[in-house]
C-alpha positions, 0 to 999 in steps of 0.5 A, spaced: 176 453 667 181 455 662 179 456 655 184 453 649 185 460 647 187 462 653 192 456 654 195 457 647 196 464 649 199 462 656 204 457 652 206 462 647 208 467 652 212 462 656 215 459 649 217 466 648 221 467 655 224 460 655 226 460 648 227 454 643 228 447 645 224 446 652 218 442 652 212 447 655 208 444 660 200 445 660 197 451 664 193 446 668 193 439 669 186 438 666 188 440 660 187 434 655 193 432 651 192 430 644 196 426 638 196 433 635 199 436 641 205 431 641 207 432 634 206 440 634 213 443 631 216 448 628 220 445 622 227 448 621 232 447 615 233 441 611 235 435 616 230 432 621 234 427 626 229 422 630 232 418 635 230 413 641 235 409 645 235 404 651 228 401 649 230 395 652 226 390 648 219 394 650 214 393 645 208 395 649 206 401 653 208 401 660 209 405 666 216 408 667 218 412 673 224 417 672 229 417 678 228 421 684 236 421 685 241 422 680 247 425 683 253 428 680 260 429 682 265 434 680 264 439 675 257 436 673 254 437 680 248 440 679 248 440 672 243 436 667 242 430 668 243 430 675 237 434 677 231 430 679 224 432 682 222 439 683 229 442 681 228 438 675 221 441 673 224 448 675 230 448 671 226 446 665 220 450 666 215 445 667 209 445 672 208 440 677 201 436 676 202 436 668 203 431 663 210 433 662 211 433 670 209 426 669 213 424 663 220 427 665 220 427 673 218 422 679 214 428 682 207 425 684 208 419 680 203 414 682 197 420 682 199 422 675 200 415 672 193 414 674 191 420 671 195 420 664 196 412 663 201 408 660 207 411 656 211 408 650 209 402 645 213 401 639 206 401 635 205 408 638 212 411 637 211 408 629 205 413 629 209 419 631 215 417 626 210 416 620 207 422 621 213 426 621 216 422 615 210 424 611 211 431 613 219 431 612 220 425 607 226 427 604 229 430 610 228 424 616 234 420 619 231 415 624 237 413 629 237 408 635 242 409 640 242 402 643 240 397 648 235 395 644 235 387 643 235 386 651 230 387 656 224 382 655 221 375 655 221 375 648 227 378 646 231 373 651 226 367 648 228 369 641 235 371 643 234 378 640 231 376 633 224 379 635 227 386 636 231 386 629 224 384 626 221 390 629 226 395 628 227 393 621 219 394 620 220 401 624 225 403 618 231 404 623 236 407 619 242 406 623 244 403 630 249 402 635 250 397 641 251 395 648 247 390 651 246 387 644 253 383 646 250 379 651 248 374 646 255 373 645 259 374 639 257 369 634 249 371 635 251 378 634 254 377 628 248 373 626 243 378 628 247 383 624 246 379 618 239 380 619 239 388 619 236 392 614 241 398 616 248 399 619 250 397 625 256 401 628 261 401 633 267 404 631 271 403 638 271 395 638 277 392 636 279 385 634 284 383 640 289 380 635 290 385 629 287 391 633 283 392 627 276 395 627 270 389 628 265 393 625 264 399 621 265 406 624 261 410 620 255 410 615 253 416 610 247 419 608 244 424 604 238 428 607 235 434 604 241 435 600 245 435 606 251 430 606 251 426 613 256 422 616 253 418 622 259 415 627 257 410 632 260 408 639 258 402 643 258 402 650 266 403 652 266 398 658 262 392 655 267 387 658 267 390 665 259 391 666 258 385 662 261 378 661 268 378 658 267 371 656 261 372 651 266 377 647 273 374 648 276 376 642 274 384 642 276 390 646 272 396 647 274 403 650 272 410 649 278 412 644 276 419 643 282 419 638 279 414 634 273 418 634 277 424 632 280 420 626 273 418 624 270 425 624 276 428 620 275 422 615 268 424 614 269 431 613 274 430 608 269 425 604 265 431 604 260 430 610 257 437 612 253 434 618 257 430 623 253 426 628 255 421 633 250 416 635 253 414 642 252 409 648 257 412 652 253 415 657 251 423 658 257 425 662 262 421 658 259 424 652 259 431 655 267 430 656 268 427 649 264 433 646 270 438 649 275 434 647 273 432 640 272 437 635 267 437 629 262 433 631 255 437 630 250 433 634 251 427 639 245 423 640 247 420 647 244 413 650 246 408 656 244 413 662 237 413 660 237 421 661 230 424 659 232 431 658 227 436 654 232 441 651 239 441 648 245 441 652 251 445 648 258 443 649 264 446 644 259 447 638 256 440 639 249 439 641 248 434 646 241 430 646 238 425 651 232 421 649 230 417 655 229 410 655 224 404 655 220 407 648 217 413 653 220 418 648 221 420 641 226 426 640 226 430 634 232 435 632 231 439 626 237 442 623 239 448 618 246 446 615 249 452 611 256 451 609 258 445 613 255 448 619 249 448 624 246 455 623 239 454 627 236 448 630 229 446 633 228 440 638 223 437 642 223 430 646 216 427 645 213 423 651 209 417 647 202 418 651 200 411 649 192 413 651 192 418 646 196 416 640 193 411 635 197 405 634 200 404 627 196 398 625 203 395 621 207 395 627 202 393 632 201 387 627 209 386 628 208 386 636 202 382 636 206 377 632 212 377 636 208 376 643 202 372 641 206 365 641 208 367 649 202 370 651 200 364 656 207 365 659 208 372 660 200 374 661 200 369 668 199 374 674 203 372 679 201 377 685 199 384 686 203 390 689 200 395 694 206 399 693 210 403 687 215 398 685 220 402 681 228 401 679 231 407 676 235 411 681 242 411 684 241 407 690 236 401 691 229 402 688 223 398 691 223 393 685 230 392 687 228 391 694 223 386 692 228 382 688 233 382 694 228 380 699 226 374 694 234 372 694 234 372 701 228 368 703 229 363 697 236 362 698 236 363 705 242 368 705 243 374 710 245 379 705 243 380 698 246 383 692 242 386 686 246 389 680 245 397 679 241 396 672 237 402 670 232 398 666 225 395 668 218 397 668 215 401 674 208 398 677 203 402 680 200 401 687 194 396 685 197 393 679 197 386 678 205 383 677 205 378 671 211 374 669 212 379 663 213 384 669 218 380 672 222 379 666 223 387 664 227 387 671 231 380 670 231 378 663 239 377 661 243 371 658 247 370 665 241 370 670 244 364 675 242 366 683 249 364 686 249 363 694 256 364 697 260 366 703 263 373 703 267 376 708 265 383 711 272 386 707 270 383 701 263 386 701 266 393 702 271 392 696 265 391 692 261 397 694 267 401 694 268 399 687 261 400 684 261 407 688 267 409 684 264 407 677 258 411 679 262 417 683 269 418 680 269 425 678 272 423 672 266 421 667 271 417 663 272 412 669 265 411 670 264 404 668 258 401 670 250 403 672 247 405 678 250 403 685 249 395 687 243 394 690 243 391 697 238 387 701 239 385 709 245 390 710 245 398 711 251 403 710 253 410 709 256 413 703 260 419 702 259 420 694 265 426 694 270 422 697 275 417 694 275 410 692 276 406 699 273 411 703 266 412 701 263 406 704 262 406 712 257 404 718 256 397 714 250 394 718 247 387 718 240 389 719 237 382 722 241 383 728 243 391 728 251 388 728 256 392 725 259 388 719 266 385 721 271 385 716 274 378 718 267 375 719 264 371 713 257 372 711 252 368 707 250 372 701 246 371 695 246 375 688 245 374 681 248 377 674 255 375 676 260 376 670 264 370 672 263 364 667 260 358 670 256 361 676 251 356 678 244 357 681 237 358 679 235 363 674 233 369 678 227 370 674 224 363 676 226 365 683 223 372 683 216 369 680 216 363 685 217 368 691 211 373 688 207 367 687 208 365 694 207 372 697 201 373 693 201 381 695 207 385 696 208 391 699 215 394 699 217 401 702 223 405 700 229 403 703 232 407 708 238 403 710 243 407 706 245 414 708 248 418 703 252 424 704 254 429 700 248 429 695 
C-alpha cells in the first residue's frame, strides 16, 4: 500500500514535470481525497478569480458524466476541449481510475460514480469559496458566467428567483446571461432589480435605438489592482431560444464592441481586464485572437471542464465545466498592467468529502422544502446509465424520444441538443426532480406534426452546421438534435447540405423518402403558439408506466470524420 509520504513525493515529482495549471491525479484510486486536498494551492500575486458557469439551477449534489464525444473541426480538431476519454486523460496527465478521471472524463464512469459519489451542490461549493476568501479576503472576485437561473423544478416554479436568492447569499460579484432570457424580457429586468451585483451583457442592443440594454463593464479593486470585468451574453440567444420572448433586443458576438470596451477600460485605469463570457470555448478562442488587451477570458456555454489554462494571444482562457461540479481558482500576479505570473486549479466539488456550509445549506433547503413532495416523487428506476452530454444522442435523450414516440404515437421524435441535465447511474431511482433537470424550460410543449423527409434532412443539416461549421463564429447552437425512430449517417467535415445521408426509418428499415410525410413529435420549439402537453409531464407519465427503464447507447447514427 502506498503511504501518504510516498504519494506526496510522486505527486510533487509529477507536478514538476507537468508544470503549473494541471490537476494532478492521485497515485492510486484507493487514495482518499479530502477537503484539504481540494483546497491545497500555492497562492500567487494580488488577485484571486473564483469562477463557475452553467450551473443550470442545480442546488444539490448530483451525478454528471462528461462527454465521451466532443468533436472539433477545422483548426480546433484534436485540441481541448475536443478531447475525450483516454485521449483527454493522456493530454492532461490524469490517471484512469482516480478522482480526477471521474470528475473530468467519461472513462469507467458508472464504476467511479459508485466509488466517489455525487459531486457539486451549492452549499459544498460555498464551503470552498468561504475557505479561499478567508485566506485571500482582500483579493478575491467571484464571477458567474451564466446559465444560472434555469434548469430545475424550483427555478421554473419561481421563474428564476430562487437562483437570484441563492447567488445573492453566495456573494457573487458579477454575472453574465444566456438561458436567463427565456423567462422573457420583463422578468429578466425584474430579477436584475433583485440582484446584489452587476448583470453584464455588453453585446445586447435595443433594436430601435441600437443602444446597449445592459451594462458592459463593472470595475473592482482587489489586492490593490484595478480590475475591469466585461460581460458577454450568448450571442445567438434569439436563434437558439425563442425570439418572441425578447423581441426588442438584438445579440451578436460583436468583437469590435468588445475591443471598444477593453480600450475604454484600459483608458480608465484598468490594470487587469477580464472577459466574463457565455460565447462558448471555440468562439472565445477565436475572439482572443482578434481582440487585444484581454488578460483573462472566463468562458461558458459549452460546458467544457478543462483542468488547465489555454493561452491565446496573451490571453488566458479558463473553462470551469457545468452543473456546479467545479470551482475554478485563478491567482494572478499583475505588474504594470501585465500578468507576470499565474497559478490555476479547477477544483472538483466532491460533495461526500466537503462539509456543506450551514448558511447556504439553509438557503437551499428553504428553496426546495415547499416543493419536496412533488420533486421527491419516485417515478421508476433505471437499470442503465442515463446521461445527456455529448455531440450526439445520450441515453436520457433517447428515453425522452421513446416517451414522445409512445405517448404521442409518432414514427420519429426530435429532442433538442441541450447540454444540461443530471446523469443517473444504474440502479438509481428516477424522480420528478431528475426529469426536470432534463426538461425544465418555459416553452415545454410537445408537438405532433407531419414533416416530409426533405424537411427532416434540412433540420439535421442546419443543426449540424451550427455544431460543425469550421468557423466558430457560425456555430449558433448546442449539440446535435437528438433523433428517435430514425438513423442517419453524418460526415462532419463536409459542408452544409451534404453532411447528412442514409436516413432510415428504424421501425421498417426503409430509406426516408424526401417527398413522403412522416409523423414527428418533438419539444422546445422556438415558434410561438406551439401546442401539446408539457414534456416534463409526458416523460414523467411514461416512466411511471414503465416503472423500470433500460436504455442502451444509440447505434443508429454513423459518424464519419471523427
